[in-house]
N, C-alpha and C positions, 0 to 999 in steps of 0.2 A: 502495499500499499503505497501511497507517496504523501508526505507531509506536505501540506498545505499552506503551513506557517513558514512567512519569508527566512531565511535565514540570515543573521547578524554577522557581521565580520567576515564575510567572505573572501577568499584569495583571488586576485586576480594578477596580470600580468605585471612585472617589477615586484611582486611581493606588495603593492600597494593593497589597502583594506578598504573593502565597499562597507560602509553603516547604511546607505541610506534605503528607501523605500522600494525603488526597483535595481534590482541587482547588474551589475555590470553597466552601468548609466550612471554618472554622475550629476544630481540634480543639484538645479544653479537656482539663486533667485531668478524668476523670469526676467524681470527687468534687464538682468546681467545677459540676457540671451540675444533681447533684441538686436538687430546691426541696421545702420542706415548706408543704403547704398544710392547711387544715381545712374541711372540706369540712360543710356544715348537711344535718342528717336532718331532712327534714318529715313524720318517722313515728317511730314507737317502735320502740326494739330494747333485744336484751339484750348488756351490756356483759362483759367480761369475767370480773366475780364474779359474774354472773348475774343483777344486779340489771336491772329493767325502764328502760330512760331513754325518756323523751318528748322529741322535737325537740331533741336534743342534736346534736352536731357529730363528727365523725372526722375523725383527721389521716393524709396519707398523704404519703411522699416520693415524688417520681417524677422523671423525666429531664426538662430543659426545652430544648427544641428552640429552637435558638439565633439562626438564621437564615432570612431569608424567601426563600421559592424564587421569587416573584417578580422581586426584584433579582437574584437571581442569573440567570433568565432573561433579563434586560434586558443584566446584563453582559455574555453570553456569545451575545447575537443576530447578533454578526459572525463567530462561529464558522465553519469553513469545515464544510459540510452532511456529517454523519455517513453513509457508506455501511455499513447495517446488515445487510448478505448479508455483511460481513468476519464475522459473529458470528454468524449462522443459526444454530439448536439442531439437527441432523440426528440428533442421535439417536432410534431407534427408542424411543417409551413414555414419553417425558418430555413433558410438557406445555409449557417453557418455549418461546416462539419464536425468543427471542435468550438468550444466556448469555456472561459472561464480559465484559460489554461495561467496562471501565474508567472509573471516576467522574470523570476527565476531562470524560466525554462528558456527564455526568447530565444536563445543565441545555443542550445542544446543540438547535438550533433542529427537525432531526428529531423529536428524543425527544418534546418539548412538544407538537409537532403531534402527536403519537401517544397522549398522556394528554389529549390537549383532545376528543379524541373518547368519552374515558369507557369505551372499550371493552379497556383494557389497564392493569395494574397494575404496580409495579417491587415486586423482590424486592431489598434488598440482601445481600451478600456478602462475608464476611473473617474473617481471625482476631481475636484478642485482642490488645490493646494494652497490654502492659505498661507501656511508657514512659508511658503517659497515664494507665496505673491501670484502664482497662478491661479488662474480663472478659465476655467476651459469653457470651449463653446458647447453647446447641446449636441451637436453633431459629432463632435468628435475629439480624442485627446491626444497629446504627443505621448509618444516612448517615454521621454524623459521622465514623464509624470504619471505613467501609467500603472495599473494596478495588476491588470491581468490582461489578456489577447484571445481574439479568437480568430480562425484562420477558413476563410473563406474560397470557396471556388473561383477562378477568373473569368 
C-alpha cells in the first residue's frame, strides 16, 4: 500500500533537502516568480491611446518556471515504481485515467514513461497557497503549488 502522506526532508540532487509541500519543486513567494518581458511586434497595432504604432514592443508580466523537469526525473530515477492502479479513476463520465496522485510521485519513472509516449497530459490540482502569496485560478494551478495531479489522454 502506498503512503499518501508527503514525506518531509526528501533528498534530491546535490544532497539538497526539500521541505516544501510539493516535493522536487521549490516553492517560492509568488511575487518572486513573476518576470517582466518586452516582446517585439513585427507588425503594426493600435495602442491604448488609439494611435497606430508600427514595429513597437509590448510588455507582459508572467510566471517563470524555475525548475528543470529533466533534472528532477534524473534525481528521482531510483524511486520505487509507482502502482498507478491505486489511483485509477472509476468515476463514470470523467475523462481522467488516474486522479489524486500526490506530487511526490510526479517525477516517478512510471510517470516519465507514460509522458514520453506523447499520449497523455498532466493536469495539476491544488488549492491556493496564501503562505506563498499564490492565489490560484479556478481553472488551474501551477505545478510549483500543486498538491496532486491527474493524468488525461490527449
